[in-house]
GUROFI-264343 format. One line per field, with one value per residue: residue in one letter; x, y, z of N, C-alpha, C, O in turn. Coordinates in Angstrom, 3 decimals, always signed. Example, Ala and Ser with C-alpha at 12.3 -4.5 7.8 and 13.67 -1.06 7.14 Angstrom:
rest c(A/S) $
nX c(+13.190/+12.850) $
nY c(-5.690/-2.250) $
nZ c(+7.800/+7.080) $
caX c(+12.300/+13.670) $
caY c(-4.500/-1.060) $
caZ c(+7.800/+7.140) $
cX c(+13.200/+12.900) $
cY c(-3.300/+0.030) $
cZ c(+7.800/+7.870) $
oX c(+14.236/+13.409) $
oY c(-3.319/+1.138) $
oZ c(+8.465/+8.039) $
***
This chain:
rest c(X/X/X/X/X/X/X/X/X/X/X/X/X/X/X/X/X/X/X/X/X/X/X/X/X/X/X/X/X/X/X/X/X/X/X/X/X/X/X/X/X/X/X/X/X/X/X/X/X/X/X/X/X/X/X/X/X/X/X/X/X/X/X/X/X/X/X/X/X/X/X/X/X/X/X/X/X/X/X/X/X/X/X/X/X/X/X/X/X/X/X/X/X/X/X/X/X/X/X/X/X/X/X/X/X/X/X/X/X/X/X/X/X/X/X/X/X/X/X/X/X/X/X/X/X/X/X/X/X/X/X/X/X/X/X/X/X/X/X/X/X/X/X/X/X/X/X/X/X/X/X/X/X/X/X/X/X/X/X/X/X/X/X/X/X/X/X/X/X/X/X/X/X/X/X/X/X/X/X/X/X/X/X/X/X/X/X/X/X/X/X/X/X/X/X/X/X) $
nX c(+96.835/+94.760/+94.856/+92.651/+92.173/+94.380/+94.174/+91.470/+89.863/+91.025/+90.652/+87.779/+87.547/+89.335/+88.095/+85.705/+86.711/+88.010/+85.823/+84.661/+86.628/+86.417/+83.830/+84.170/+86.027/+84.498/+82.479/+83.994/+84.804/+82.374/+81.429/+83.101/+82.520/+80.634/+81.829/+81.989/+79.226/+77.026/+75.728/+72.821/+71.680/+72.134/+73.332/+73.296/+72.499/+72.896/+75.689/+76.409/+75.628/+77.162/+79.897/+79.245/+78.323/+80.266/+82.390/+85.167/+85.952/+84.865/+86.284/+88.928/+88.795/+88.217/+90.610/+92.526/+91.698/+92.340/+95.142/+95.709/+95.782/+98.305/+100.914/+102.734/+101.457/+98.748/+95.991/+96.679/+96.736/+93.985/+93.113/+94.817/+94.050/+91.350/+91.684/+93.305/+91.780/+89.596/+90.934/+91.628/+89.054/+88.318/+90.121/+89.167/+86.691/+87.585/+88.265/+90.379/+91.499/+92.522/+94.160/+93.153/+92.020/+90.230/+91.540/+93.820/+92.665/+91.690/+94.162/+94.987/+93.339/+94.305/+96.951/+96.539/+95.061/+96.951/+98.889/+97.386/+97.195/+99.727/+101.981/+101.768/+104.291/+105.918/+104.588/+105.096/+107.683/+107.598/+108.342/+106.689/+106.457/+106.576/+104.296/+102.344/+102.709/+102.045/+99.344/+98.277/+98.624/+96.935/+94.533/+94.154/+93.685/+91.254/+89.682/+89.693/+88.140/+85.652/+85.018/+84.047/+81.528/+79.956/+78.399/+78.550/+78.613/+77.164/+76.901/+79.597/+80.221/+78.644/+79.778/+82.451/+81.971/+80.793/+82.941/+84.913/+83.658/+83.706/+86.471/+86.955/+85.501/+87.118/+89.289/+88.518/+88.558/+90.516/+94.096/+94.584/+92.234/+92.326/+94.571/+93.698/+91.425/+92.616/+94.100/+91.975/+90.851/+92.982/+92.994/+90.499/+91.032/+92.917/+91.292/+89.545/+91.387/+92.145/+89.804/+89.836/+92.162) $
nY c(+63.956/+62.364/+60.400/+58.697/+58.258/+56.721/+54.480/+53.389/+53.620/+52.165/+49.305/+48.990/+50.811/+49.711/+47.268/+48.107/+49.400/+47.282/+45.696/+47.445/+47.420/+44.790/+44.867/+46.797/+45.453/+43.229/+44.511/+45.535/+43.169/+42.196/+44.056/+44.617/+44.751/+46.712/+49.096/+51.334/+52.186/+52.542/+55.688/+57.133/+59.557/+63.111/+66.233/+68.374/+67.028/+64.308/+64.332/+65.045/+62.824/+60.853/+60.212/+58.706/+56.296/+54.595/+52.432/+52.392/+54.981/+56.526/+55.550/+56.210/+59.018/+59.542/+58.595/+60.374/+62.681/+61.953/+61.785/+64.403/+65.711/+65.930/+68.067/+69.171/+68.989/+69.804/+71.636/+71.324/+68.792/+67.814/+69.885/+69.565/+66.997/+67.393/+69.227/+67.799/+65.540/+66.644/+67.429/+64.903/+63.923/+65.661/+64.847/+62.255/+62.907/+63.906/+61.648/+60.010/+56.876/+54.489/+51.330/+48.671/+50.270/+50.134/+48.300/+49.768/+51.858/+50.489/+49.837/+52.382/+52.855/+51.003/+52.006/+54.716/+54.243/+52.794/+54.794/+56.567/+55.079/+55.096/+56.047/+59.327/+60.491/+59.304/+60.180/+62.894/+62.985/+62.552/+64.129/+67.132/+67.486/+64.874/+63.799/+65.307/+64.417/+61.670/+61.763/+63.308/+61.660/+59.528/+60.924/+61.695/+59.207/+58.499/+60.563/+60.007/+57.689/+58.556/+60.620/+59.441/+58.777/+60.862/+63.740/+67.095/+70.428/+70.944/+68.400/+67.847/+69.883/+69.179/+66.705/+67.378/+68.956/+67.092/+65.320/+66.917/+67.297/+64.683/+64.298/+66.187/+65.007/+62.784/+63.988/+64.681/+62.826/+61.857/+61.163/+58.425/+57.101/+57.714/+56.231/+53.559/+53.560/+54.115/+51.768/+49.977/+50.930/+50.462/+47.642/+47.126/+48.122/+46.247/+44.000/+44.862/+45.068/+42.411/+41.429/+42.363/+41.447) $
nZ c(+140.985/+143.400/+146.432/+146.435/+143.719/+143.057/+144.682/+145.564/+143.198/+141.152/+140.560/+139.992/+137.829/+135.999/+135.513/+134.307/+132.043/+130.827/+130.147/+128.345/+126.361/+125.449/+124.402/+122.359/+120.745/+119.997/+118.568/+116.494/+115.237/+114.422/+112.581/+110.243/+107.495/+107.391/+107.790/+106.166/+105.156/+102.296/+101.546/+100.584/+100.987/+100.896/+102.167/+105.109/+107.502/+106.859/+106.540/+109.137/+110.634/+109.533/+110.525/+112.741/+111.864/+110.989/+112.484/+112.383/+111.639/+113.698/+115.951/+115.240/+115.243/+117.963/+119.049/+117.958/+119.240/+121.894/+121.739/+121.229/+123.629/+124.647/+125.819/+123.901/+121.479/+121.509/+120.228/+117.637/+116.304/+115.939/+114.208/+112.008/+111.257/+110.472/+108.324/+106.462/+106.085/+104.784/+102.474/+101.471/+100.948/+98.904/+96.947/+96.509/+95.436/+93.054/+91.754/+92.648/+93.622/+95.931/+96.229/+98.434/+100.440/+102.647/+104.305/+104.895/+106.347/+108.584/+109.667/+110.416/+112.601/+114.448/+114.717/+115.620/+117.939/+119.408/+119.776/+121.283/+123.584/+124.629/+127.200/+128.579/+128.969/+127.004/+124.718/+124.845/+123.989/+121.300/+118.323/+117.330/+114.539/+113.517/+114.672/+113.355/+110.714/+110.921/+111.858/+109.789/+107.486/+108.168/+108.222/+105.534/+104.334/+105.580/+104.618/+101.871/+101.811/+102.829/+101.153/+98.892/+99.605/+100.509/+99.226/+98.159/+99.564/+101.939/+103.110/+103.559/+105.398/+107.630/+108.182/+108.859/+111.122/+112.929/+113.101/+114.315/+116.800/+117.820/+118.116/+120.085/+122.169/+122.605/+123.763/+126.300/+128.620/+131.555/+131.995/+132.675/+131.901/+129.187/+128.379/+128.769/+127.137/+124.675/+124.339/+124.064/+121.697/+119.946/+120.070/+118.916/+116.379/+115.550/+115.377/+113.355/+111.276/+111.013/+109.978/+107.373/+106.218) $
caX c(+95.933/+94.708/+95.024/+91.499/+92.343/+95.410/+93.882/+90.134/+89.210/+91.764/+90.061/+86.509/+87.761/+89.979/+87.093/+84.786/+87.418/+88.223/+84.554/+84.505/+87.550/+85.844/+82.692/+84.688/+86.619/+83.396/+81.839/+84.884/+84.768/+81.056/+81.047/+84.105/+81.953/+79.757/+82.619/+81.626/+78.019/+76.653/+74.759/+72.133/+71.289/+73.117/+72.861/+73.982/+72.185/+73.592/+77.091/+76.532/+75.471/+78.063/+80.993/+78.723/+77.893/+81.434/+83.135/+86.578/+86.138/+84.553/+87.397/+90.106/+88.580/+88.398/+92.039/+93.216/+91.371/+93.135/+96.543/+95.840/+95.908/+99.697/+101.239/+103.459/+100.629/+97.598/+94.894/+97.216/+96.430/+92.631/+93.014/+95.497/+93.223/+90.187/+92.105/+93.779/+90.662/+88.854/+91.727/+91.453/+87.707/+88.346/+90.828/+88.247/+85.707/+88.223/+88.467/+91.513/+91.130/+93.683/+93.849/+93.157/+91.770/+89.606/+92.595/+94.661/+91.929/+91.735/+95.504/+95.067/+92.686/+95.292/+98.059/+96.120/+94.715/+98.202/+99.497/+96.575/+97.439/+101.085/+102.099/+101.992/+105.721/+106.424/+103.988/+105.761/+108.972/+107.367/+108.434/+105.418/+106.427/+106.247/+102.885/+101.555/+102.793/+101.272/+97.922/+97.908/+98.486/+95.700/+93.391/+93.967/+93.050/+89.847/+89.018/+89.495/+87.009/+84.388/+84.743/+83.274/+80.202/+79.215/+78.510/+78.002/+79.207/+76.412/+77.301/+80.959/+80.214/+78.134/+80.764/+83.580/+81.508/+80.673/+84.289/+85.536/+83.030/+84.205/+87.841/+86.832/+85.083/+88.283/+90.247/+87.957/+88.898/+91.830/+95.194/+94.446/+91.147/+92.799/+95.462/+92.881/+90.578/+93.499/+94.388/+90.757/+90.733/+94.000/+92.527/+89.435/+91.694/+93.524/+90.196/+89.122/+92.436/+92.048/+88.631/+90.089/+93.362) $
caY c(+62.890/+62.168/+59.018/+57.911/+57.838/+55.706/+53.280/+52.817/+53.637/+51.460/+48.033/+49.144/+51.474/+48.734/+46.279/+48.742/+49.649/+45.977/+45.323/+48.309/+46.937/+43.572/+45.259/+47.440/+44.434/+42.459/+45.344/+45.616/+41.888/+41.987/+45.046/+45.109/+45.049/+47.865/+50.228/+52.478/+51.867/+53.494/+56.686/+57.718/+60.923/+64.179/+67.311/+68.611/+65.977/+63.086/+64.503/+65.083/+61.470/+59.921/+59.664/+57.802/+55.046/+53.766/+52.243/+52.710/+56.430/+57.002/+55.215/+57.002/+60.385/+59.560/+58.417/+61.633/+63.566/+61.539/+62.135/+65.858/+66.246/+66.098/+69.498/+69.648/+68.915/+70.665/+71.642/+71.202/+67.516/+67.784/+70.814/+68.912/+65.873/+67.909/+69.844/+66.808/+64.676/+67.368/+67.336/+63.541/+63.825/+66.368/+63.972/+61.173/+63.495/+64.093/+60.350/+59.247/+55.636/+53.721/+49.917/+48.216/+51.445/+49.731/+47.699/+50.868/+52.597/+49.662/+49.998/+53.687/+52.727/+50.324/+52.929/+55.853/+53.724/+52.503/+56.056/+57.093/+54.280/+55.306/+56.932/+60.725/+60.832/+58.916/+61.048/+64.203/+62.892/+62.481/+65.469/+67.578/+67.275/+63.468/+63.642/+65.900/+63.532/+60.448/+62.104/+63.781/+60.516/+58.829/+61.765/+61.624/+57.920/+58.572/+61.470/+59.304/+56.765/+59.247/+61.476/+58.669/+58.485/+62.096/+64.704/+68.421/+71.240/+70.796/+67.115/+67.999/+70.727/+68.367/+65.666/+67.977/+69.374/+65.904/+64.787/+67.760/+67.026/+63.397/+64.491/+66.882/+64.006/+61.962/+64.754/+65.018/+62.004/+61.983/+60.411/+56.980/+56.638/+57.803/+55.099/+52.356/+53.690/+53.971/+50.340/+49.350/+51.328/+49.707/+46.255/+47.124/+48.274/+44.961/+43.125/+45.344/+44.710/+40.963/+41.189/+42.727/+40.786) $
caZ c(+141.343/+144.827/+146.851/+146.046/+142.331/+142.956/+145.455/+145.499/+141.901/+140.113/+140.150/+139.275/+136.538/+135.119/+135.107/+133.351/+130.788/+130.212/+129.520/+127.172/+125.331/+124.871/+123.573/+121.153/+119.886/+119.437/+117.558/+115.341/+114.536/+113.836/+111.588/+109.305/+106.184/+107.501/+108.236/+105.342/+104.388/+101.259/+101.976/+99.444/+101.313/+100.947/+103.024/+106.373/+108.482/+106.440/+106.883/+110.596/+111.157/+108.858/+111.342/+113.763/+111.244/+110.694/+113.731/+112.176/+111.649/+115.044/+116.853/+114.858/+115.710/+119.413/+119.331/+117.665/+120.357/+123.054/+121.515/+121.187/+124.980/+125.049/+125.814/+122.717/+120.286/+121.720/+119.261/+116.286/+115.653/+115.369/+113.077/+110.879/+110.814/+109.736/+107.061/+105.500/+105.749/+103.750/+101.248/+100.969/+100.375/+97.623/+95.998/+96.153/+94.538/+91.757/+91.127/+93.168/+94.305/+96.374/+96.497/+99.833/+101.277/+103.919/+105.115/+105.370/+107.360/+109.793/+110.228/+111.095/+113.911/+115.288/+114.975/+116.437/+119.261/+120.104/+120.194/+122.370/+124.782/+125.131/+128.361/+128.187/+128.940/+125.696/+123.717/+124.882/+123.293/+119.857/+117.743/+116.763/+113.093/+113.272/+115.035/+112.272/+109.542/+111.192/+111.881/+108.457/+106.576/+108.547/+107.841/+104.078/+104.042/+105.983/+103.681/+100.602/+101.945/+103.049/+100.012/+97.914/+100.143/+100.773/+98.121/+98.409/+100.629/+103.184/+103.690/+104.054/+106.596/+108.729/+108.454/+109.569/+112.439/+113.774/+113.320/+115.322/+118.096/+118.301/+118.597/+121.367/+123.154/+122.911/+124.567/+127.605/+129.784/+132.174/+131.380/+132.872/+131.037/+127.795/+128.097/+128.633/+125.949/+123.523/+124.181/+123.540/+120.292/+119.221/+119.954/+117.924/+115.087/+115.196/+114.937/+112.042/+110.322/+110.793/+109.146/+105.984/+105.693) $
cX c(+95.913/+94.808/+93.860/+91.605/+93.316/+94.998/+92.511/+89.575/+89.853/+91.058/+88.722/+86.688/+88.390/+88.987/+86.133/+85.471/+87.737/+86.967/+84.315/+85.406/+87.004/+84.672/+83.157/+85.273/+85.532/+82.679/+82.690/+84.883/+83.447/+80.775/+82.118/+83.535/+81.077/+80.518/+82.291/+80.397/+77.735/+75.579/+74.129/+71.806/+72.464/+72.546/+73.549/+73.740/+72.879/+75.070/+77.326/+76.472/+76.520/+79.197/+80.523/+78.349/+79.050/+82.301/+84.602/+86.821/+85.897/+85.717/+88.654/+89.979/+88.763/+89.879/+92.837/+92.937/+92.177/+94.583/+96.737/+95.980/+97.354/+100.109/+101.901/+102.587/+99.405/+96.542/+95.379/+96.755/+94.993/+92.480/+93.653/+94.634/+92.036/+90.591/+92.506/+92.714/+89.800/+89.600/+91.605/+90.092/+87.642/+89.049/+89.939/+87.182/+86.256/+88.568/+89.634/+91.000/+92.415/+93.282/+93.915/+92.912/+91.172/+90.632/+93.494/+93.971/+91.886/+93.101/+95.657/+94.407/+93.633/+96.416/+97.649/+95.705/+95.956/+98.896/+98.709/+96.813/+98.806/+101.074/+102.351/+103.465/+106.349/+105.883/+104.659/+107.093/+108.807/+107.460/+107.101/+105.314/+106.043/+104.782/+101.986/+101.559/+101.939/+99.780/+97.452/+97.719/+97.213/+94.479/+93.111/+93.274/+91.569/+89.063/+88.747/+88.295/+85.691/+84.031/+83.962/+81.817/+79.344/+79.441/+77.900/+78.639/+78.483/+76.780/+78.690/+81.024/+79.713/+79.129/+81.937/+83.181/+81.409/+82.044/+85.031/+84.970/+83.518/+85.649/+87.841/+86.427/+86.258/+89.290/+89.766/+88.423/+90.297/+92.837/+95.013/+93.357/+91.583/+93.706/+94.659/+92.027/+91.411/+93.844/+93.172/+90.571/+91.759/+93.589/+91.408/+90.003/+92.331/+92.460/+89.667/+90.115/+92.376/+90.859/+88.857/+91.263/+93.043) $
cY c(+62.738/+60.687/+58.145/+57.421/+56.679/+54.399/+52.699/+52.692/+52.747/+50.192/+48.220/+49.800/+50.509/+47.693/+46.867/+48.962/+48.344/+45.493/+46.158/+47.844/+45.696/+43.913/+45.919/+46.409/+43.579/+43.224/+45.405/+44.318/+41.721/+42.898/+45.449/+45.468/+46.284/+49.111/+51.483/+52.156/+52.926/+54.425/+57.329/+59.181/+61.882/+65.255/+67.317/+67.476/+64.668/+63.174/+64.462/+63.680/+60.495/+59.396/+58.669/+56.443/+54.124/+53.641/+52.629/+54.220/+56.998/+56.752/+56.015/+58.438/+60.497/+59.455/+59.685/+62.644/+63.239/+61.984/+63.646/+66.487/+66.438/+67.555/+69.995/+69.692/+69.810/+70.524/+71.432/+69.918/+67.427/+68.709/+70.209/+67.773/+66.364/+68.455/+68.789/+65.759/+65.330/+67.315/+65.944/+63.340/+64.516/+65.531/+62.811/+61.682/+63.710/+62.771/+59.535/+58.042/+54.909/+52.267/+49.638/+49.367/+51.060/+49.094/+48.778/+51.656/+51.810/+49.781/+51.346/+53.638/+52.054/+51.282/+54.055/+55.409/+53.405/+53.763/+56.697/+56.356/+54.529/+56.270/+58.357/+61.102/+60.441/+59.842/+62.408/+64.181/+62.776/+63.889/+65.887/+67.344/+65.835/+63.207/+64.170/+64.992/+62.286/+60.736/+62.549/+62.649/+59.724/+59.609/+61.696/+60.315/+57.938/+59.487/+60.807/+58.360/+57.519/+60.188/+60.774/+58.532/+59.721/+63.068/+66.026/+69.114/+71.055/+69.487/+67.220/+68.823/+69.941/+67.306/+66.219/+68.423/+68.181/+65.311/+65.591/+67.504/+65.700/+63.507/+65.220/+65.901/+63.114/+62.666/+64.986/+64.144/+62.307/+61.025/+58.911/+56.419/+56.678/+56.640/+53.820/+52.413/+53.556/+52.516/+49.612/+49.684/+50.584/+48.256/+46.150/+47.276/+46.987/+43.984/+43.546/+44.920/+43.222/+40.617/+41.494/+41.973/+39.337) $
cZ c(+142.849/+145.142/+146.441/+144.616/+142.225/+143.623/+145.119/+144.105/+140.864/+139.644/+139.430/+137.911/+135.545/+134.618/+134.077/+132.012/+130.064/+129.492/+128.265/+126.035/+124.648/+123.960/+122.278/+120.189/+119.233/+118.343/+116.301/+114.543/+113.793/+112.652/+110.582/+107.948/+106.207/+107.924/+107.454/+104.514/+103.335/+101.804/+100.750/+99.707/+101.193/+101.857/+104.366/+107.368/+108.133/+106.783/+108.379/+111.193/+110.627/+109.745/+112.400/+113.195/+110.894/+111.923/+113.555/+112.256/+113.045/+115.995/+116.520/+115.362/+117.217/+119.775/+119.038/+118.777/+121.602/+122.925/+121.552/+122.571/+125.415/+124.890/+124.536/+121.475/+120.374/+120.650/+117.832/+115.588/+115.146/+114.162/+111.828/+110.345/+109.989/+108.371/+106.031/+105.172/+104.663/+102.420/+100.629/+100.335/+99.021/+96.559/+95.560/+95.194/+93.143/+91.082/+91.635/+93.954/+94.685/+96.577/+97.996/+100.806/+102.628/+104.854/+105.704/+106.475/+108.668/+110.464/+110.929/+112.464/+114.895/+115.677/+115.919/+117.835/+120.066/+120.594/+121.331/+123.669/+125.392/+126.309/+127.890/+128.126/+127.599/+124.620/+123.683/+124.141/+121.780/+119.289/+117.135/+115.259/+112.744/+113.596/+113.922/+111.048/+109.745/+111.126/+110.491/+107.468/+106.884/+108.076/+106.344/+103.706/+104.409/+105.032/+102.342/+100.669/+102.026/+101.902/+98.919/+98.325/+100.375/+99.627/+98.552/+99.603/+101.958/+103.888/+104.292/+105.324/+107.808/+109.157/+109.252/+110.977/+113.392/+114.083/+114.375/+116.707/+118.672/+118.790/+119.934/+122.465/+123.552/+123.795/+125.997/+128.763/+130.331/+131.561/+131.517/+131.958/+129.579/+127.450/+127.881/+127.374/+124.679/+123.259/+123.607/+122.070/+119.438/+119.014/+118.920/+116.526/+114.614/+114.703/+113.566/+110.966/+109.995/+109.904/+107.680/+105.374/+105.348) $
oX c(+96.927/+94.841/+94.050/+91.186/+93.126/+95.416/+92.405/+88.860/+89.291/+90.876/+88.538/+86.051/+88.014/+89.027/+85.788/+84.872/+87.737/+87.032/+83.832/+85.001/+87.107/+84.524/+82.608/+85.050/+85.631/+82.315/+82.176/+84.952/+83.401/+79.961/+82.050/+84.018/+80.797/+79.910/+82.310/+80.499/+78.157/+74.632/+74.812/+71.668/+73.623/+71.387/+74.284/+74.682/+73.397/+75.650/+78.324/+77.185/+76.737/+79.445/+81.320/+78.080/+78.821/+82.891/+85.217/+87.788/+86.648/+86.096/+89.368/+90.951/+89.393/+90.352/+93.737/+93.833/+92.649/+95.177/+97.827/+96.269/+97.605/+99.701/+101.657/+102.937/+99.067/+96.232/+94.567/+96.418/+94.788/+91.796/+93.112/+94.499/+91.748/+89.925/+92.105/+92.746/+89.333/+88.985/+91.492/+89.972/+86.993/+88.625/+89.948/+86.807/+85.511/+89.100/+89.879/+90.163/+93.300/+92.178/+94.650/+93.526/+91.573/+90.597/+93.881/+94.618/+92.028/+93.188/+96.373/+94.862/+93.752/+96.789/+98.334/+95.963/+96.024/+99.429/+99.290/+96.655/+99.025/+100.253/+103.067/+103.851/+107.216/+106.614/+104.782/+107.583/+109.791/+106.724/+106.445/+104.236/+105.286/+104.104/+100.978/+100.522/+101.194/+99.037/+96.349/+96.764/+96.501/+93.510/+91.952/+92.378/+90.729/+87.915/+87.693/+87.531/+84.722/+82.860/+83.292/+80.964/+78.118/+80.556/+76.868/+79.136/+79.129/+76.951/+78.934/+81.793/+80.294/+79.301/+82.374/+83.963/+81.882/+82.285/+85.704/+85.714/+83.724/+86.012/+88.639/+86.958/+86.376/+90.062/+90.545/+88.673/+91.132/+92.495/+95.266/+93.546/+91.250/+93.629/+94.904/+91.922/+90.962/+93.879/+93.319/+90.179/+91.445/+93.795/+91.369/+89.524/+92.295/+92.678/+89.377/+89.729/+92.537/+90.896/+88.159/+91.360/+93.920) $
oY c(+62.956/+59.839/+56.970/+56.305/+55.768/+53.325/+51.655/+51.728/+52.576/+50.012/+47.659/+49.392/+50.492/+47.286/+46.210/+48.735/+48.297/+44.957/+45.652/+47.869/+45.551/+43.335/+45.641/+46.475/+43.242/+42.657/+45.335/+44.347/+41.180/+42.552/+46.573/+46.402/+46.857/+50.083/+52.582/+51.884/+54.075/+53.979/+57.991/+59.964/+61.506/+65.176/+66.393/+67.011/+63.989/+62.201/+63.910/+63.381/+59.433/+58.190/+57.874/+55.517/+52.969/+54.625/+53.143/+54.668/+57.855/+57.638/+56.450/+59.010/+61.439/+60.133/+60.033/+63.373/+64.142/+62.493/+64.119/+67.679/+67.049/+68.212/+71.128/+70.365/+70.500/+69.415/+71.368/+69.950/+66.999/+68.362/+70.320/+67.602/+65.814/+68.184/+68.866/+65.157/+64.660/+67.173/+65.813/+62.671/+64.024/+65.507/+62.422/+60.987/+63.702/+62.759/+58.449/+58.184/+54.734/+51.994/+50.299/+49.427/+51.610/+49.324/+48.707/+52.076/+52.391/+49.822/+51.448/+54.304/+52.484/+51.356/+54.318/+56.114/+53.701/+53.793/+57.299/+56.930/+54.205/+57.184/+58.572/+61.945/+61.156/+60.247/+63.015/+65.225/+62.891/+64.771/+65.074/+67.041/+65.597/+62.475/+63.547/+64.813/+61.888/+60.045/+62.201/+62.659/+59.302/+59.027/+61.644/+60.307/+57.454/+59.202/+61.019/+58.243/+57.155/+60.515/+61.419/+58.210/+59.619/+63.196/+66.066/+68.469/+71.014/+69.458/+66.742/+68.507/+70.027/+67.042/+65.596/+68.285/+68.248/+64.850/+65.021/+67.493/+65.595/+62.871/+64.904/+65.961/+62.732/+62.017/+65.448/+64.689/+62.919/+60.188/+58.181/+55.383/+55.775/+56.107/+53.081/+51.432/+52.948/+52.074/+48.731/+48.824/+50.129/+47.693/+45.200/+46.640/+46.665/+43.239/+42.701/+44.473/+42.824/+39.634/+40.954/+41.865/+38.604) $
oZ c(+143.511/+144.250/+146.130/+144.309/+141.419/+143.190/+144.474/+143.833/+139.782/+138.440/+138.350/+136.940/+134.373/+133.457/+133.095/+130.962/+128.833/+128.386/+127.252/+124.873/+123.430/+122.883/+121.212/+118.980/+118.053/+117.312/+115.185/+113.314/+112.688/+111.796/+110.085/+107.308/+105.155/+108.372/+108.009/+103.318/+103.471/+102.451/+99.968/+98.767/+101.366/+102.265/+104.716/+108.011/+109.020/+107.265/+108.842/+112.151/+111.210/+109.716/+112.900/+113.960/+110.535/+112.370/+114.489/+112.872/+113.511/+116.759/+117.424/+115.855/+117.699/+120.686/+119.802/+119.203/+122.292/+123.875/+121.877/+122.675/+126.453/+123.932/+124.122/+120.506/+119.412/+120.215/+116.910/+114.405/+114.011/+113.198/+110.728/+109.133/+108.926/+107.371/+104.870/+104.098/+103.742/+101.364/+99.411/+99.308/+98.097/+95.404/+94.392/+94.250/+92.164/+89.972/+91.109/+94.845/+93.847/+97.048/+98.729/+101.871/+103.654/+106.063/+106.870/+107.434/+109.743/+111.691/+111.924/+113.394/+116.042/+116.848/+116.908/+118.810/+121.259/+121.703/+122.234/+124.746/+126.559/+126.384/+126.913/+127.317/+127.097/+123.716/+122.619/+123.711/+121.049/+119.731/+116.485/+114.748/+111.803/+112.875/+113.587/+110.410/+108.849/+110.428/+110.068/+106.691/+105.973/+107.591/+105.933/+102.862/+103.651/+104.692/+101.743/+99.711/+101.360/+101.709/+98.113/+97.499/+100.431/+99.123/+99.221/+100.527/+103.005/+105.107/+105.400/+106.231/+108.889/+110.347/+110.220/+111.917/+114.527/+115.199/+115.234/+117.687/+119.881/+119.780/+120.816/+123.574/+124.716/+124.501/+126.831/+129.839/+129.665/+130.725/+130.558/+131.320/+128.811/+126.343/+126.927/+126.638/+123.707/+122.110/+122.760/+121.281/+118.339/+117.939/+118.138/+115.587/+113.426/+113.748/+112.719/+109.886/+108.841/+109.164/+106.821/+104.151/+104.890) $
***
């Protein structure tokens, strides 16, 4: 980092990120019931748009992308999330239903956002196996919810493609922005959780 990042850019960036956190929290409070709207359409386009219609899923994907920037985890976490989310969707298609699923998904947003907000030095100390378990459990829950809403291979392909793109977007910002954005996602998760509890 250069001196300009440490000195001049701190206050404006903090103000913008604070405003973003307030907007995310407001959105989360306003839309808890619309986190997983019913989708009558099937097909690739419906699957592609699906992750953008649920604030909980969108935020969780961005948070996984942020966490994947740590050197010990790399590309492993998004790959695990996609694979186990697909497995969760398959289980939902087979009839598996969990109680309080929406509440659990809101909790995953809080958890993943909090992990995304943690300093990179702390994230580097998390064993990769533990990171895989945490991300994998969150992914299965998201898959169970979305597997009830999308049907067909084309929908699933679009859904996985869009989900991967959102995780990539979460991995793009620098460390400072990721910490602030992770905190905002965690706050939004807390608001979502409060809406379901």
